[in-house]
N, C-alpha and C positions, 0 to 999 in steps of 0.2 A: 501347636509348637511353630506352624508356620508362621502365623501372622508376626509368630513375635521376633521371628527369624528376619522378618521385612523391616522390623524399625529401624529406624533410625537417630535411636538414642541404644546408648550402654547403660544399666543400671545397676550401681551398687551398694551394701543394705550390710552393714556390721552394728552392732552392741556389743560397747564397750567399757569393761567395770570400771569405770572412775566416770565424777563426776564433767556437768558441759562447759564447765572451768576452765578445769586442766586439760583439755580433748580443744576445746578452743585454743586457749594458749599453746598446746604443743602444733598444731596447725600457722600460728599466726607470728611469734618468737624465730625470730631465724636460728637463735640456739640453740634450739630445740630441734627446730626443724629439719636440723642440719642432721641430731643424731636417730633422724628416721625416713627420709623423704626419699625417695627414689627406689628403684629393687634394690635388691639385694645381692650385695656387692658392689652398690654404686655409692658416692660420695657429692655433696656437695657444699659450693661454696659461693654466699649469697654476696653481691655487689651490691646492690643496693632493696629497699625495699620502703612502699608507702603503701601503707592499708588504707586503700579510701576510694570511694567513685574515682574513676577515673586515673587514678593512682595505678601506681605499679609493683612487680616485685622483677627483679634483672639476677638469675644469676646462672653458677656453671656446673652440669652436673655432670662427673671424675667413671667415667667405667671401666671395669675390675680390667680392660686388656689399654690402658691411657687413656682414651680415645676422650676429646671433651667437645658438651653439649652446650650450647649456649643458647639461652633460653627467657624471653622476657614477657612475662605473665603481668593480663592487664585488667583491674576489677573492673566488675561495673555496678554490683551492689555489694556492701559491709554492713548486717546487721549485727553486730554483739554476741556475740552467744549464739546464732540463732541461725545462720544466713552470708555465707558465700557465692556469690557469682563473680563467673573472669573468665576469659580466653586464655586457653592454652595450645604448648607448646609452636608461640611463632618468638619471633624475635625481628630486627631492624631491617634482618634482609630477608621478613619471609614471613606473608599474613599464617596465622594461627590456623592451627590445625581446629579447633573444635571451641565449643565451650560446657563450661564447667557449671553444674549446680548442686550446689550441695549445703543441705537440711542438717545439722546441730538441735535435738530433742532431748530432753531427763523420759525414763522412762523406770522408775522404782529405781533412782536411785545411780541407774546407769548412764549411757549414751549412746542415744538411739544417730546413725551420723549413715545418712541417707547421698547419694550423691547419682548425680545424671548427668553422660555426657551427652550433648547433640550435634550431630554430626550432618554435614551438608543432605547428603540420599543415606540410604539403604544398605549400598552398597561399599561405601565408606564405614559405615560401622560396623560393617561385615571383615572391613578387614583392617579396620586397627583391634576388631575384636582377637584373629589373629598376633593380631603383633602385639597384643600385650601381650596373651597366652604366651607367644614364644619369648617372649624377652623376660618371664615372669614378671610382669607391671603389678601382678595382685600382691606381691610380696609385701610392698609398698605398706599395703594396709595389714599385713601380717607385723611387721618391723613397729608401724605404731603400736598396734597391743602387745608387741613386745616393753615397747620402752614405756606404756602408763605402767603395765605391770612393775616394772622398776620401781618406777615416778608413787606409786602408789602402796603398793606393798615391801617392794627391794625384792625383788622378787626375779631370776635373771630364767626367761621362760621362751622357748621353742615354741610359733605360731605358722602356723598353716593352711589356708583353707583351698576347695572347691569344690565349686557346684554340679553336679549331676543332673542329665535327665532324668529320673526315674524319681517313681514316689518313695514315703518317709518310709515309708511301712517295707517295702525293697531293699530300701538302704539299708534299715537299721537290720532286716537279714542278712543284707552282706558282711556286715560286720560279727553278727553273731551265730549265723550259722556254721561251723566247720566245715564242709563245702565246700560254701563259699568265699570262702576267709579266706582260706587255704591257694584258692586260686590267682591272689592277686596282690595279696599282701608281700610277700618277697620283694624284695629289688631290680630290678631286668636282669634277666640275665640266668637269675636264683628261679628256682618251686619250691615248694614249703608244704610241708605233712606232717599232719598231726599226729604223735605216738599213743598222747590219751590227751582228751576234750573237755574240759565239765566249764559251759559256758555261762556261767549263772553268778550272783551275788555269794561272793564264798568261795564260787568255784573254783577250777584250778586246770591250765595246760601245759603239757610240754612236747614239744616240736622240733623240727629240725630244721632247714632249708638249705640247696644244694646245687651248683652250680657242675657237677658233674665230675670236678676236684675236690674242689672244698666241702666238708660238712659242718657247718654249725647250730650248736644246741641251744636249744632259750624255753623259759620257762614263764607265763603269766599269772597270775593272782588278783580274779577282780572283785573291785571292792561293793563299787554300787552301778545299779543300771538301771532308767527308768525308760519306760519304754516307751515312744520310739524314740527319746531325744535326745540320750543321755546315756554314755558308754564310761566308766573308770578302769582303769586296769592298774596293775605295776607288770613292770618286763625283769629278767634278768638273763644274762648267757648264763650255761653251762654244760657240765660236759655229759658224755653218753649214759651216766649215771645219775641225771639230773640234780648231781651236787654243782650251786651256784658258783662259776668261774667270770673273770672278765673277759672281755671284746679279745679275738683270738688279736687282731692289729691295732689295737689302742689300747696295752695296759693301764693309762689313766685315766679312761671312760671311766664314766659313776657306775658304781654297782647296780644300783636299782635305779629304774627310771619311771615317771608318771606319765600316765598318759592317760587326756581327756577328752573324750569325741563328743561332742554336740553337733545332733542334725536339727534342723530347721527350712520350713517350709518355704521353699519361695514360687510356688505355685503350684498347683493340682499335681504337677506328674514333674518338679521340682526339687532337689531338693540341697542343700549350701553343707557342706561337713565341712567342719574347725575341728582340727586336731593341735592340744595343746601338749607339748613334750615341757617335762622340767625333773630334777634330782628329786629321793625322795629319800629321806632318810639320811645318815650322815653319808655328810659329802668333804673333801678335803675343799682349802685352793686350788691347788691341783687339779682336783679334777673339774671343780666347778669350771676354770678357764676351760679344759680339755675341752667342755660341753659346750663353753659361750664362741669360741670360735671353728665351734663344727657346724655351726646354722647352714653358712652355704652349701654343706655336701649332704645335710639333712635334707636340706632348698630341695637337693635332685634324686637323692631317696625315693621321698616321699612325692615327687611327680612324675618317679618314674613307677612306683607304683600307683598313682590314681591314672593313671594311660592305662594298663593294664587292668585297673577296674572297669572305666571308661570301656574300653574293649569288649568287657568280661561282659557286661553291662545289654552290650548291643548287639550281643550273640543270644544273651535271655528272652530278646526281643521276639 
């Protein structure tokens, strides 16, 4: 772990359920990149793009608070459908922050995207890691997953990733052992208790979350589990008698959600968690619209839960 923290490189790896050409086009076509580039809540306006060695991409990133960020990306290598190397974070009045290398490869019909950000020093890399986390910068790659799911399957999804310093076997335990699961899943300020827990394929759970004042009940049905890589279950709000109900503060929230959790090893003691949320069963256009518009709130909610999980894991060490 210590050696990893001293690196001047930041690495990101993702697998997208889409062919390489589609992922490449999503990266390089200004109309497509405008649908997903930047942290959640940000939008961009492209002024010019010349995708070739020595060419540049000039764009303005618009923050959710109205702040504009001018950027000029300088391309050094462009190998169609395979590789991009460019300088990021600079403009006419300032030098770039770091160099980025992105490689795209087909893996069983899917696309593996491997990105390396190279900074001048390990200290600069550590500061950038902190900034990316604070700004939810990695939600950019979640937004790309959502965009590709809509393009390939017509699905509206919410995706969020987080890498944890824990072996995959322990991370699977965090999701499937009720004693651990209840300690971190509830949003910040809430605690969770299981009334009944049977976490196995075909099993069900019934639980409540409370902040001391309000109490919300919920239930889950487990559809698929492949230790230690996959957990899939549906979720519904419920009343105290376990009857299906609606979100207490959002009556047009979909009745049933499907949660897919994929765990991937990023090293002997590192695991990336990918959570995908989507509607399940019958859903009205109004409910789907409510789900799509709630992605920023879902990001905040899951981020709070993941922060709690990080703290909980640190106490287990």
